[in-house]
C-alpha positions in Angstrom: 0.0 0.2 0.1 1.4 3.6 -0.8 -0.2 6.4 1.0 -0.2 10.0 -0.2 -1.5 13.3 1.3 -1.2 16.0 4.0 -0.3 15.6 7.5 -2.8 13.4 8.6 -1.5 10.9 6.1 1.9 11.7 7.8 0.5 10.9 11.0 0.4 14.1 12.8 -1.5 13.9 16.2 -1.1 10.2 16.2 0.6 9.3 19.5 3.0 6.9 17.7 3.9 6.2 14.3 1.8 2.6 14.6 -1.3 4.7 15.5 -1.5 7.0 12.4 -4.0 6.4 9.7 -2.2 4.8 7.3 -0.3 2.3 9.4 -3.6 1.2 10.8 -4.7 1.1 7.3 -1.9 -1.2 6.2 -2.1 -3.3 9.3 -6.0 -3.7 9.1 -5.5 -5.1 5.4 -2.3 -7.0 5.8 -0.2 -5.1 3.6 3.2 -3.4 3.8 3.4 0.3 4.1 5.0 2.9 1.9 3.9 6.3 3.5 4.4 9.2 1.3 2.3 11.7 3.3 4.0 15.1 3.8 2.6 17.4 6.6 1.5 20.7 5.4 1.3 19.7 1.7 -1.5 20.7 -0.5 -3.4 18.9 -3.5 -0.7 20.4 -6.0 2.2 19.4 -3.8 1.2 15.7 -4.1 0.7 16.2 -7.6 4.3 17.6 -8.0 5.5 14.7 -5.7 3.9 12.0 -8.0 5.0 13.9 -11.4 8.6 14.0 -10.0 8.6 10.6 -8.4 6.1 8.3 -10.0 4.2 6.0 -7.8 5.2 2.6 -7.2 3.1 -0.3 -8.5 0.8 -1.1 -5.5 -2.3 -3.3 -4.8 -3.9 -0.2 -2.9 -3.5 3.7 -2.9 -4.5 5.6 -0.3 -5.0 9.2 -0.7 -6.3 12.1 1.5 -5.6 15.6 0.2 -7.3 19.0 0.0 -7.3 20.4 3.5 -4.3 22.7 3.4 -5.5 24.0 -0.2 -8.8 25.2 1.2 -7.5 26.6 4.6 -4.9 28.4 2.7 -7.2 29.5 -0.4 -10.5 30.2 1.3 -13.0 30.3 -1.3 -10.8 31.5 -4.2 -11.8 29.6 -7.3 -8.3 29.1 -8.2 -7.7 27.2 -5.2 -10.4 24.8 -5.9 -9.4 24.6 -9.5 -6.0 23.7 -8.5 -7.3 21.0 -6.2 -9.2 19.7 -9.3 -6.2 20.0 -11.4 -4.4 18.0 -8.9 -6.7 15.3 -8.3 -7.0 14.3 -12.1 -2.7 14.4 -11.9 -2.8 12.1 -8.9 -5.4 9.6 -10.1 -3.8 9.6 -13.7 -0.5 8.8 -11.7 -1.7 5.9 -10.0 -3.8 4.3 -13.0 -0.3 4.5 -14.9 1.7 2.9 -12.1 -0.9 0.0 -11.3 -4.0 0.0 -13.7 -6.0 -2.3 -11.9 -5.0 -1.3 -8.1 -7.6 0.1 -5.8 -7.5 3.9 -4.9 -9.0 4.5 -1.6 -9.5 8.5 -1.2 -10.8 9.8 2.1 -13.2 12.7 2.0 -12.0 15.5 4.6 -14.0 15.5 7.7 -15.4 18.8 9.2 -13.4 20.5 11.7 -14.5 22.5 14.4 -12.4 26.0 14.2 -10.7 27.4 11.1 -9.5 30.7 12.7 -6.4 29.7 14.0 -2.9 29.0 12.5 -2.9 32.2 10.2 -2.6 32.4 7.1 -4.2 28.8 7.1 -7.2 30.0 8.6 -9.5 30.8 5.5 -11.0 27.4 5.5 -14.9 26.7 6.6 -17.2 23.4 6.8 -19.0 24.7 3.8 -15.8 24.5 1.9 -14.8 21.0 3.1 -18.1 20.2 1.9 -17.4 21.9 -1.5 -14.1 20.1 -1.9 -15.5 16.5 -0.8 -18.3 17.0 -4.0 -15.4 17.9 -6.0 -13.4 14.9 -5.2 -16.3 12.6 -5.7 -17.1 14.1 -9.1 -13.1 13.7 -10.1 -12.8 10.3 -9.0 -15.9 9.2 -10.7 -14.0 9.5 -14.1 -11.4 7.1 -13.0 -11.8 3.3 -12.5 -11.0 1.4 -9.2 -11.4 4.8 -7.2 -13.5 4.5 -3.8 -14.3 8.0 -2.0 -15.4 7.3 1.7 -16.9 9.2 4.3 -15.5 8.5 7.9 -19.0 7.1 9.8 -18.8 8.0 13.1 -16.5 10.8 12.8 -16.8 13.8 15.7 -14.7 16.8 15.5 -15.2 17.5 19.3 -13.6 14.3 20.6 -11.4 13.0 17.6 -9.2 16.1 16.9 -5.9 17.0 18.7 -5.5 19.7 20.9 -4.3 22.0 17.8 -7.9 21.5 16.2 -6.2 20.5 13.1 -5.0 16.9 13.3 -6.7 14.0 14.5 -6.1 12.3 17.7 -5.9 8.6 18.0 -9.6 8.2 18.1 -9.6 10.3 14.8 -6.9 8.2 13.0 -8.7 5.0 14.2 -11.9 6.4 12.5 -10.3 7.2 9.4 -8.8 3.9 9.1 -11.7 1.9 9.8 -13.7 4.0 7.1 -10.6 3.0 4.5 -10.1 -0.7 5.3 -14.1 -1.1 5.3 -14.1 0.3 1.8 -11.0 -1.6 0.7 -12.7 -4.6 2.1 -15.7 -4.2 0.5 -14.2 -3.5 -3.0 -12.1 -6.4 -2.9 -15.2 -9.0 -2.0 
């Protein structure tokens, strides 16, 4: 399994490397993990990464991106267009590397407070919904891509004290959703 995305994929907020989203998904599916998540990255950063270093072949690609785009870009049309273009680049790179691989793309769950951490304070849960809609729209144009909404997400109990990253409970919630989606797709 190869994982790409922002700090949530990288493991920020988890109490240990084995407690982070990507590690839990790999363990839950009995797959080796190649975690290429980068804290602070945007979708355009992830797209640049897959262009510079094409993804290795894998049975599963895990993707979670977009939060930093909307937190920094706010409701600017250019920010969402950059996200759309980046998703197309990322999904195409996965298809090129492994045409039959499953891609599990995690939708961004809501946060409680976007006002902290300037200049990354321009987001909102309305924008989260908009970006998730765009994720579903772009993903529908690629084979073997499943977009997953984490059932049971509770921002009040699943975010770290910094209000941006998931705590261990949040990482477990996201991992359960990804494992469930992959398991259902492979049956």
